[in-house]
C-alpha positions as CSV (number, residue, x, y, z in Angstrom):
1,M,76.0,-60.9,78.9
2,V,73.2,-58.5,79.6
3,V,70.6,-59.1,77.1
4,T,70.1,-62.8,77.4
5,P,69.4,-62.9,81.4
6,Q,66.9,-59.9,80.6
7,I,65.2,-62.0,77.8
8,E,65.0,-65.0,80.1
9,N,63.7,-63.1,83.1
10,I,60.8,-62.2,81.0
11,G,60.2,-65.9,79.9
12,L,61.4,-65.7,76.5
13,H,64.1,-68.0,74.8
14,P,66.6,-66.5,72.7
15,L,67.7,-68.6,69.8
16,F,71.1,-66.5,69.2
17,V,72.4,-63.1,70.7
18,E,74.7,-61.2,68.7
19,L,75.7,-57.7,68.7
20,G,72.8,-55.7,67.8
21,E,70.5,-58.5,67.1
22,V,68.5,-61.1,68.9
23,K,66.4,-63.9,67.7
24,I,63.8,-65.2,70.0
25,K,62.0,-68.6,69.5
26,E,58.4,-67.4,70.5
27,N,56.3,-64.5,69.2
28,I,56.2,-61.7,71.8
29,S,53.1,-60.5,73.2
30,G,52.6,-56.8,73.8
31,K,53.2,-57.1,77.6
32,K,56.5,-59.2,77.1
33,Y,57.6,-56.6,74.6
34,N,56.9,-53.8,76.7
35,A,58.7,-55.8,79.7
36,L,61.7,-56.6,77.7
37,K,62.0,-52.8,76.4
38,V,61.8,-51.3,79.9
39,A,64.2,-54.1,81.3
40,L,66.8,-53.1,78.2
41,L,66.2,-49.4,78.8
42,K,67.5,-49.8,82.4
43,S,70.7,-51.7,80.9
44,G,71.2,-48.7,78.8
45,L,69.9,-50.6,75.5
46,E,67.0,-50.1,73.5
47,L,64.8,-51.9,71.0
48,M,64.7,-50.7,67.7
49,E,61.4,-50.7,66.1
50,D,62.0,-48.8,62.8
51,R,62.8,-51.3,59.9
52,K,65.2,-48.6,58.2
53,A,67.1,-48.0,61.3
54,I,67.4,-51.9,62.0
55,L,69.0,-52.4,58.6
56,I,71.3,-49.7,59.3
57,E,72.5,-51.0,62.4
58,K,73.0,-54.3,61.0
59,I,75.2,-52.7,58.3
60,K,77.2,-50.7,60.8
61,N,77.9,-53.8,63.1
62,V,79.2,-55.7,60.1
63,I,81.6,-52.7,59.1
64,V,82.5,-52.3,62.7
65,E,83.4,-56.0,63.2
66,M,85.3,-56.0,59.6
67,I,87.2,-53.2,60.8
68,H,88.4,-54.0,64.3
69,Y,88.0,-57.8,64.6
70,S,89.1,-59.2,61.0
71,D,91.7,-59.4,58.8
72,E,89.5,-61.0,56.1
73,L,86.7,-59.4,54.3
74,P,83.2,-60.7,55.7
75,E,81.3,-63.4,54.0
76,T,77.9,-61.2,55.0
77,N,75.8,-60.4,51.6
78,F,74.2,-57.0,52.8
79,L,71.0,-58.1,50.7
80,D,70.8,-61.0,52.9
81,L,70.1,-58.9,56.1
82,R,66.5,-59.2,55.7
83,L,64.3,-58.0,58.6
84,T,61.7,-60.4,60.3
85,R,59.5,-59.9,63.1
86,H,61.7,-61.6,65.5
87,N,65.0,-59.6,65.2
88,L,64.3,-57.2,68.1
89,Y,67.4,-54.8,68.1
């Protein structure tokens, strides 16, 4: 609810927004990246830039979802949580 409008206000187009992860259609320029970073900080969120921290956050999100919202084991293969340039936070 918070992230999508912030992304769109900067002129970017999100392909999907999930807990802890956003995939954006475009490559992000330095100016738009900084604008998004500031907008998210104002909303109490942050962009994660460290690849190891991003992977850890993805794993934590899968575990939280599994514990709180599912009666079944997740179909996520942790090896598939590869990092790309377009995964922002």
